N, C-alpha and C positions, 0 to 999 in steps of 0.2 A: 188360483189367480186372485190377485188383490184388487178389490174395488175400493178406491179411496175418495172420500168426499172431503176436500180441504175448504174450510170456511174461514174467511178473513174478516174478523169483527174488529179490526184495529188497522190504523194506517202505518203502524210501526213496521220497520224492515224485518223480513223473515226469510228463511231459506226457500228455495224453489220447490215446487210440487215434485219435481224429479228427485230432489234430495229426500223429501219426506217419504216418497214411494220406496227409494232405495233402503232407507233405515227400517221402514215397516216390513218390507219384504224379508230383510235379513232377520229381524226379530221373530217373524212369524213363520220362518221356513220349516220349523219342526211340526207345524200344523199342516196336515195333509189335505184338509178340506179348503175350499175357497174361503176367502175372508172379505167381509165388507166392514169398513170402519170409517168413522168421521173424525177428523182432527179439526178442532175449532181454535183459532188463535185469537186471544182476547187481550184487552187492556186490564190494568190493575183494578179498576172499579168492578168490572164484571168478574174477574178472577176472585176478588175478595168476596163478592156476593155469593158466588157458587161454593166457595170453600166454607163460608159461614153456614149456608143452607144445608150442605151435605156432610160437613165434617165438624160443624160447630166451632170452627177456627176463624177468628176475626182478622184475617190477613189474606192477601193474595199469595198463592203458592205457585211453584213452577209448573207442575203437571197434575191434573186430576184424571183418574181413569174411571170410566163408567162401563163395566162389562154388561153386555146384553144378557138379560136373564129371561129369555123367552123360550119355552119348550119348542123343540123342532117341529112337532106336529101342529103348532099354532102359527108358525111363520116359516114359509118355505124359501127363505133366503139365508145365506151364511153370515148373518149379522153377528159381528164380534163385539162391537161396542163403540164408545166414543172416548176420545182424549181431548181435554181442554188444556191448552198451554198458554200461560201468561207471558207474552213476549218481553215485557219490561222486566219481569222477575228473572227470566232466563239470561237476559243481557246483563243485568246487575250482578247476578251470581257468578257468571263467567268472569267478569271484571274483578270482583272481590276475591275470587278463588284463584285468579291468575291462570285461567283455562282458556284455550282457544275457543272462540264462540261456536264454530262449527262442531267441534268435539263435544261441547256441552249440549248443543241441540241434539246431536246424534244420540248421546247418552240418554237424554230425557225422553226422546221418542222411543228408543228401545226399551227403556225402563217402563214407560207407560204401556207399550204393547205387551210386555211380559206380564204386567198386572192383568191385562185383558185375557191372557192365557191362563190365569189362575195363580201365577207366582206371587209371593208376598214376602215381606221382610219384618213381620211382627215378632217372630222369635228368632233366636240366633242361628239355628240350623237352616231355617228357610232363607234368612238373609244371606248366609254364606252361599247357598245354592244359587240364589238369584244374582248376587254380586259376581260370582264366578262366571256365570253365563254372560252377564253384561261385559265383564272384562274381556272375555273371549271374542264376543261379537265386535266390540269396539276395536280390538287388536286387528281383526280382519280388515277393518276400515283404515288401519294405520293410526288410530288414536290411542293416546296413553291411558293407563289405568285411572279411571275417575275417582277411585277411592284411595289412591296412593297416599295422599296427605292425611287421610283419616287414620292411618295405621301408625303414625309417628307419635 
């Protein structure tokens, strides 16, 4: 079962909690244990501050993933971690890349959840595995390949 805490730290328009729950459930279905996670939707100043603090990058990024790193014996809840999503960046990227806004939201939520599960894209082999899974999950939702333009 998924326990989702959706935090709205911006007045910008965002998908519904039901949509976030659908995307997270899909991305996390390979995990047999219950999952508890927080998604915090932020504006650019907060997104920039968090990206600077945690990644030393002085700009707001689309999604930041913070996996919970707590030993099971210390915390008896299925805490997976937190996602921080900058609404303005998501909207701007979708427009710039010519992507449907809902498809871009779904992609970034799934991408963030996969990071919480330990997937990464630092090296080419890991990136291929993660991107293939993202493509497959998004196809189940009827969304196009988010990396199609990257391959031209």
